[in-house]
Residue frames as qw, qx, qy, qz and C-alpha x, y, z in Angstrom:
[[0.582, 0.414, 0.204, 0.670, -34.00, -26.52, 16.39],
 [0.073, -0.878, -0.104, -0.461, -35.21, -23.19, 17.77],
 [0.682, -0.723, 0.071, 0.080, -33.61, -23.95, 21.15],
 [0.802, -0.072, 0.204, 0.557, -30.26, -24.81, 19.49],
 [0.368, 0.638, 0.191, 0.649, -30.29, -21.62, 17.37],
 [0.328, -0.899, -0.044, -0.287, -31.01, -19.49, 20.44],
 [0.798, -0.520, 0.130, 0.275, -28.14, -21.17, 22.30],
 [0.701, 0.218, 0.214, 0.644, -25.69, -20.51, 19.44],
 [0.104, 0.818, 0.143, 0.547, -26.68, -16.82, 19.31],
 [0.549, -0.831, 0.042, -0.086, -26.05, -16.44, 23.04],
 [0.833, -0.268, 0.188, 0.446, -22.66, -18.14, 22.82],
 [0.533, 0.492, 0.209, 0.657, -21.63, -15.88, 19.92],
 [0.139, -0.896, -0.078, -0.415, -22.67, -12.75, 21.83],
 [0.711, -0.683, 0.116, 0.119, -20.68, -13.84, 24.90],
 [0.802, 0.025, 0.212, 0.558, -17.61, -14.52, 22.72],
 [0.310, 0.698, 0.156, 0.626, -17.74, -11.07, 21.10],
 [0.393, -0.884, 0.002, -0.253, -18.11, -9.42, 24.51],
 [0.832, -0.440, 0.143, 0.305, -15.14, -11.38, 25.85],
 [0.672, 0.275, 0.198, 0.659, -12.92, -10.31, 22.94],
 [0.064, 0.839, 0.133, 0.524, -13.98, -6.69, 23.32],
 [0.552, -0.822, 0.091, -0.107, -12.93, -6.69, 26.99],
 [0.807, -0.406, 0.309, 0.297, -9.82, -8.84, 26.87],
 [0.566, -0.008, 0.478, 0.671, -8.48, -8.12, 23.39],
 [0.268, 0.836, 0.257, -0.405, -9.66, -4.66, 22.30],
 [0.064, -0.611, 0.516, 0.597, -6.70, -4.27, 19.93],
 [0.293, 0.065, 0.893, 0.336, -7.90, -7.21, 17.87],
 [0.243, 0.705, 0.666, -0.011, -11.20, -5.43, 17.18],
 [0.045, -0.774, 0.011, 0.632, -9.68, -2.00, 16.51],
 [0.651, 0.756, 0.038, -0.064, -9.31, -0.58, 13.03],
 [0.832, 0.064, 0.062, 0.547, -5.91, -1.20, 11.43],
 [0.266, -0.733, 0.021, 0.626, -3.49, 1.72, 11.91],
 [0.524, 0.846, -0.020, -0.093, -2.62, 4.06, 9.09],
 [0.736, 0.511, -0.266, 0.355, 0.86, 4.55, 7.69],
 [0.672, -0.138, -0.344, 0.642, 4.05, 5.45, 9.49],
 [0.193, -0.967, -0.160, -0.044, 4.51, 8.52, 11.67],
 [0.669, 0.232, -0.137, 0.693, 7.62, 10.69, 11.51],
 [0.328, -0.848, -0.195, 0.367, 8.83, 13.42, 13.85],
 [0.504, 0.792, 0.015, 0.345, 10.18, 16.29, 11.75],
 [0.046, 0.844, -0.393, 0.363, 13.73, 17.26, 12.68],
 [0.609, 0.111, -0.727, 0.299, 14.37, 14.16, 14.74],
 [0.502, -0.457, -0.629, 0.379, 14.52, 14.16, 18.56],
 [0.215, -0.246, -0.192, 0.925, 15.09, 17.93, 18.77],
 [0.258, 0.699, 0.614, -0.260, 11.94, 18.66, 16.81],
 [0.370, 0.752, 0.353, 0.415, 10.91, 21.60, 14.63],
 [0.405, -0.754, -0.035, 0.517, 13.28, 24.51, 15.05],
 [0.345, 0.905, -0.216, -0.125, 15.36, 27.11, 13.21],
 [0.944, 0.105, -0.044, 0.310, 18.36, 25.25, 11.74],
 [0.546, -0.530, 0.138, 0.635, 21.97, 26.30, 12.28],
 [0.273, 0.839, -0.090, -0.461, 22.94, 29.23, 9.99],
 [0.076, -0.521, 0.746, 0.408, 25.68, 27.26, 8.25],
 [0.102, 0.079, 0.968, 0.216, 23.21, 24.57, 7.21],
 [0.385, 0.354, 0.401, -0.752, 19.95, 26.48, 6.87],
 [0.544, 0.383, -0.370, -0.649, 19.34, 25.59, 3.22],
 [0.569, 0.200, -0.778, -0.177, 19.97, 21.84, 3.57],
 [0.226, -0.247, 0.764, -0.552, 19.05, 21.05, 7.17],
 [0.684, 0.165, 0.483, -0.522, 15.52, 19.74, 6.55],
 [0.707, 0.489, -0.401, -0.315, 16.43, 18.45, 3.10],
 [0.258, 0.390, -0.865, 0.181, 18.96, 16.15, 4.77],
 [0.420, -0.062, 0.717, -0.553, 16.40, 15.07, 7.33],
 [0.754, 0.335, 0.231, -0.516, 13.79, 14.10, 4.71],
 [0.452, 0.563, -0.600, -0.344, 16.08, 12.61, 2.04],
 [0.026, 0.217, -0.975, 0.047, 16.50, 9.11, 3.63],
 [0.403, 0.266, 0.726, -0.489, 12.73, 8.73, 4.10],
 [0.117, -0.174, -0.728, -0.653, 10.23, 7.56, 1.49],
 [0.332, 0.182, 0.467, -0.799, 6.86, 9.10, 2.32],
 [0.065, -0.269, -0.877, -0.394, 3.62, 7.41, 1.28],
 [0.457, -0.396, -0.214, -0.767, -0.01, 8.42, 1.34],
 [0.775, -0.512, -0.312, -0.201, -1.50, 7.74, 4.83],
 [0.614, -0.053, -0.396, 0.680, 1.83, 8.44, 6.52],
 [0.219, -0.942, -0.223, -0.123, 1.88, 11.39, 8.91],
 [0.518, 0.304, -0.298, 0.742, 4.47, 13.94, 9.99],
 [0.466, -0.793, -0.371, 0.126, 4.53, 15.54, 13.43],
 [0.299, 0.608, -0.194, 0.710, 6.00, 18.95, 14.19],
 [0.613, -0.639, -0.379, 0.268, 7.00, 19.37, 17.84],
 [0.349, 0.496, -0.063, 0.793, 8.05, 22.92, 18.76],
 [0.375, -0.657, -0.452, 0.473, 8.12, 25.58, 21.45],
 [0.024, -0.766, -0.042, 0.642, 7.41, 29.27, 20.94],
 [0.048, -0.254, 0.670, 0.696, 7.13, 28.66, 17.23],
 [0.686, 0.391, 0.259, -0.556, 4.60, 27.69, 14.55],
 [0.235, -0.110, 0.841, 0.475, 4.13, 25.50, 11.51],
 [0.600, 0.497, 0.224, -0.585, 1.74, 25.78, 8.57],
 [0.632, 0.231, 0.651, 0.352, 1.18, 23.99, 5.31],
 [0.111, 0.693, -0.124, -0.702, 2.02, 26.40, 2.48],
 [0.772, 0.618, 0.096, -0.109, 1.90, 26.50, -1.30],
 [0.824, 0.169, 0.102, 0.532, 4.94, 26.01, -3.51],
 [0.236, 0.738, -0.007, 0.633, 5.32, 29.77, -3.85],
 [0.522, -0.800, 0.083, -0.283, 4.98, 30.21, -0.10],
 [0.911, -0.280, 0.089, 0.290, 7.76, 27.68, 0.42],
 [0.685, 0.285, 0.104, 0.663, 10.22, 29.39, -1.93],
 [0.123, 0.641, 0.046, 0.757, 9.36, 33.01, -1.10],
 [0.355, -0.288, -0.653, 0.604, 8.49, 32.69, 2.62],
 [0.137, -0.135, -0.051, -0.980, 5.53, 35.03, 2.25],
 [0.585, -0.395, -0.541, -0.457, 2.62, 33.06, 3.76],
 [0.092, -0.274, 0.657, -0.696, 1.45, 33.33, 7.36],
 [0.738, 0.027, 0.307, -0.600, -1.86, 31.48, 7.03],
 [0.337, -0.190, 0.909, 0.157, -1.75, 27.78, 6.42],
 [0.425, 0.071, -0.625, -0.651, -3.40, 26.02, 3.50],
 [0.685, -0.285, -0.566, -0.358, -6.66, 24.59, 4.86],
 [0.512, -0.184, -0.666, 0.511, -5.69, 25.07, 8.51],
 [0.310, -0.871, -0.350, -0.149, -7.16, 27.05, 11.39],
 [0.235, -0.926, 0.255, -0.152, -5.42, 29.06, 14.11],
 [0.710, 0.378, -0.506, 0.312, -1.75, 28.21, 14.47],
 [0.722, -0.675, -0.119, 0.092, -0.64, 27.21, 17.98],
 [0.106, 0.885, -0.411, 0.193, 2.55, 28.78, 19.36],
 [0.186, -0.479, 0.831, -0.210, 3.61, 25.75, 21.38],
 [0.803, 0.023, 0.493, -0.336, 3.03, 22.01, 21.38],
 [0.311, -0.136, 0.838, 0.427, 2.79, 19.82, 18.30],
 [0.615, 0.456, -0.006, -0.643, 0.94, 19.68, 15.04],
 [0.518, -0.032, 0.836, 0.179, 0.24, 16.50, 13.11],
 [0.485, 0.490, -0.269, -0.673, -0.32, 16.48, 9.34],
 [0.760, 0.133, 0.636, -0.013, -1.74, 13.46, 7.53],
 [0.020, 0.390, -0.624, -0.677, -0.27, 12.95, 4.08],
 [0.597, 0.354, 0.626, -0.356, -3.50, 12.23, 2.24],
 [0.675, 0.717, 0.092, -0.149, -2.51, 12.82, -1.40],
 [0.799, -0.007, 0.241, 0.551, 0.48, 11.98, -3.60],
 [0.356, 0.808, 0.091, 0.460, 2.75, 14.76, -4.82],
 [0.399, 0.231, -0.377, 0.803, 4.88, 17.45, -3.23],
 [0.422, -0.811, -0.404, -0.041, 3.84, 18.94, 0.12],
 [0.348, 0.480, -0.228, 0.773, 5.28, 22.14, 1.58],
 [0.550, -0.733, -0.381, 0.123, 5.51, 23.28, 5.21],
 [0.370, 0.452, -0.213, 0.783, 7.07, 26.33, 6.85],
 [0.255, -0.410, -0.543, 0.687, 7.10, 28.35, 10.01],
 [0.087, 0.862, 0.469, 0.175, 4.44, 31.07, 10.05],
 [0.315, -0.826, 0.107, 0.455, 7.17, 33.36, 11.34],
 [0.665, 0.745, -0.026, 0.047, 8.51, 34.77, 8.05],
 [0.016, -0.826, 0.557, -0.090, 11.95, 35.37, 9.57],
 [0.647, -0.292, 0.701, -0.068, 12.20, 31.75, 10.70],
 [0.826, 0.462, 0.321, -0.023, 11.13, 30.57, 7.25],
 [0.432, 0.863, -0.253, 0.074, 13.81, 32.71, 5.61],
 [0.230, -0.688, 0.676, -0.131, 16.35, 31.20, 8.01],
 [0.310, 0.276, -0.894, -0.169, 15.63, 27.72, 6.69],
 [0.329, 0.078, 0.817, -0.467, 12.74, 26.52, 8.87],
 [0.689, 0.359, -0.084, -0.624, 10.77, 25.04, 6.01],
 [0.472, -0.137, 0.869, 0.057, 10.23, 21.54, 4.64],
 [0.646, 0.387, -0.308, -0.582, 9.41, 20.07, 1.24],
 [0.463, -0.155, 0.872, -0.027, 8.61, 16.35, 0.82],
 [0.472, 0.188, -0.605, -0.614, 7.49, 14.15, -2.05],
 [0.614, -0.031, 0.642, -0.459, 4.60, 11.85, -1.14],
 [0.179, 0.146, -0.868, -0.439, 4.17, 8.67, -3.14],
 [0.709, -0.195, -0.363, -0.572, 1.02, 6.62, -3.67],
 [0.779, -0.462, 0.261, -0.333, -0.02, 4.20, -0.95],
 [0.045, -0.511, 0.858, 0.009, 2.62, 1.65, -0.02],
 [0.752, 0.004, -0.555, -0.355, 1.70, -1.89, -1.16],
 [0.788, -0.509, 0.221, -0.268, 1.06, -4.35, 1.69],
 [0.116, -0.605, 0.787, 0.035, 4.01, -6.49, 2.70],
 [0.607, 0.004, 0.779, -0.157, 1.96, -9.67, 2.37],
 [0.683, 0.588, -0.046, -0.431, 1.22, -9.17, -1.30],
 [0.748, -0.124, 0.604, 0.246, 2.38, -12.04, -3.45],
 [0.012, 0.377, -0.598, -0.707, 3.92, -12.11, -6.87],
 [0.735, 0.260, -0.124, -0.614, 1.51, -13.02, -9.67],
 [0.782, -0.109, 0.611, -0.053, 1.00, -16.75, -9.90],
 [0.188, 0.490, -0.681, -0.510, 2.72, -18.41, -12.80],
 [0.888, 0.149, -0.145, -0.409, 1.13, -21.09, -14.90],
 [0.750, -0.370, 0.546, 0.059, 2.44, -24.55, -13.99],
 [0.218, 0.569, -0.684, -0.401, 4.99, -25.97, -16.36],
 [0.926, 0.112, 0.239, -0.271, 3.71, -29.08, -18.12],
 [0.384, -0.427, 0.745, 0.340, 6.32, -31.64, -19.05],
 [0.534, 0.375, -0.471, -0.593, 6.15, -32.71, -22.68],
 [0.915, -0.021, 0.307, -0.262, 4.58, -36.13, -23.24],
 [0.412, -0.356, 0.754, 0.369, 6.94, -38.85, -24.47],
 [0.441, 0.342, -0.493, -0.667, 6.57, -39.56, -28.18],
 [0.841, 0.064, 0.424, -0.329, 4.21, -42.40, -28.97],
 [0.320, -0.272, 0.801, 0.425, 5.88, -45.17, -31.00],
 [0.628, 0.403, -0.196, -0.636, 4.54, -45.59, -34.52],
 [0.957, 0.099, 0.237, -0.135, 3.86, -48.87, -36.25],
 [0.712, 0.632, -0.258, 0.162, 6.94, -48.41, -38.43],
 [0.075, -0.751, 0.573, -0.318, 9.22, -48.21, -35.37],
 [0.813, -0.276, 0.474, -0.195, 8.60, -51.82, -34.34],
 [0.069, -0.398, 0.847, 0.346, 10.84, -54.59, -35.85],
 [0.673, 0.096, -0.462, -0.569, 9.07, -56.86, -38.28],
 [0.715, -0.262, 0.535, -0.366, 7.50, -59.86, -36.60],
 [0.356, -0.134, 0.898, 0.221, 7.81, -63.49, -37.65],
 [0.351, 0.093, -0.574, -0.734, 6.11, -64.44, -40.86],
 [0.800, -0.112, 0.024, -0.588, 2.89, -66.46, -40.99],
 [0.581, -0.283, 0.756, -0.099, 3.07, -70.03, -39.68],
 [0.158, 0.213, -0.825, -0.499, 3.47, -72.62, -42.36],
 [0.749, 0.004, -0.022, -0.663, 0.18, -74.14, -43.42],
 [0.448, -0.188, 0.867, -0.110, -0.49, -77.76, -42.55],
 [0.747, 0.467, 0.341, -0.328, -2.74, -78.16, -45.59],
 [0.415, -0.156, 0.697, 0.563, -1.70, -79.62, -48.90],
 [0.384, 0.402, -0.216, -0.803, -2.85, -78.38, -52.22],
 [0.756, 0.244, 0.578, -0.186, -5.38, -80.71, -53.88],
 [0.615, 0.751, -0.124, -0.205, -4.30, -79.46, -57.31],
 [0.127, 0.683, -0.720, -0.006, -0.81, -80.75, -56.68],
 [0.778, 0.028, -0.610, -0.150, -2.20, -84.22, -55.92],
 [0.089, 0.300, -0.734, 0.603, -1.49, -84.00, -52.24],
 [0.560, -0.465, -0.667, -0.158, -3.57, -85.41, -49.43],
 [0.407, -0.764, 0.130, -0.483, -4.56, -84.27, -45.96],
 [0.926, -0.371, 0.005, 0.072, -2.82, -87.34, -44.49],
 [0.253, -0.788, 0.525, 0.200, 0.85, -87.30, -43.60],
 [0.479, 0.521, -0.668, -0.230, 3.30, -89.24, -45.74],
 [0.088, -0.225, 0.938, -0.250, 3.59, -92.02, -43.17],
 [0.581, 0.250, 0.570, -0.525, -0.13, -92.56, -43.10],
 [0.669, 0.546, -0.225, -0.452, -0.24, -92.74, -46.88],
 [0.268, 0.456, -0.847, -0.050, 2.51, -95.37, -46.88],
 [0.300, -0.023, 0.875, -0.380, 0.68, -97.52, -44.34],
 [0.659, 0.412, 0.286, -0.560, -2.52, -97.24, -46.35],
 [0.548, 0.559, -0.515, -0.350, -0.70, -98.30, -49.55],
 [0.061, 0.291, -0.948, 0.118, 0.72, -101.42, -47.85],
 [0.467, 0.166, 0.710, -0.501, -2.71, -102.33, -46.54],
 [0.674, 0.510, -0.032, -0.533, -4.24, -102.03, -49.99],
 [0.413, 0.496, -0.741, -0.188, -1.54, -104.25, -51.49],
 [0.160, -0.131, 0.935, -0.289, -2.09, -106.94, -48.82],
 [0.595, 0.331, 0.493, -0.542, -5.81, -106.99, -49.42],
 [0.610, 0.571, -0.317, -0.448, -5.24, -107.23, -53.17],
 [0.165, 0.399, -0.901, -0.033, -3.07, -110.28, -52.60],
 [0.319, 0.089, 0.869, -0.367, -5.87, -112.12, -50.82],
 [0.622, 0.446, 0.161, -0.623, -8.40, -111.41, -53.53]]
């Protein structure tokens, strides 16, 4: 038994090592939510003057954001910070909420880790005033696609009604009795037998 257990442990260890080398994705942690690039292919930028108030509103409106999704700001010679609601509407914040130094180029990724409204803007106050700001509404975590509807109790077909005694037609009456009443002077013998017996008695009486 000890030899068999040791052999099974070795086989299991070799199988895990094989999966780790050949199929690392199968052992990796499941990915988080979806990732969106703010502003589309052209990235994070100052919107056109004629559309500065609605540019990023139009970009975000077709998307439903959930907790664990992430948004990526890709920009050049610009900045992005997470701001408060007042900072979004008044464009008066240059330091992000809970963020460190703001890079001037590259990309910044924000994880949407809580439901509710989230606000972002360029740390350049002039760019913010020109419409380079974003407000999104984050919903609670998206339910998994494999979730099933609640199971319903099986429908039980009603049992057929059981027939009662009164529903059956009356059966035949009791069979006629083969006995004869002694009070009426009858006998247990059939009429023919009685006749034969009477003849025999008369014959014997004639010989006496």
